[in-house]
C-alpha angles and dihedrals in degrees: 000000000000121000093190113136120232117235113245115251114226111225093011114149118206120207116204121348113010088213092063092055108110091201087065106030138027105253098245092046093044091051091053092047091048090053091048091049093050090050092045092051089049091053091045089055089047094052091059087068099034098083118227126008089246092054091047090049090055093052092046096044093234137107122274087247090061090051085052089055090052092050091050091050097240096172096172094060092063129068120216093248092051090050091050091051093047092048090051091049088051089055092248096132098219113208136183128224125189125205130189 
């Protein structure tokens, strides 16, 4: 797995998810980031209806500080598998669809 950074492209316009732009992210990494972002956005929407952060933390089985991280969009602090588990605990029914 390469950790090389892509050079920014001046004047480049991305259509759709920035994570799926091969000029900005290696495709496998971009796909993972895109999935994590979708799950995080779903959890952020759920939090708006979940009451207090303490109540949401109890449902999700995490600390209130972790709920705060979700609300603040801290994508780098959550793995894909944890976001899937949290979304399921919130009743969001995460699914995966593969396309060729």
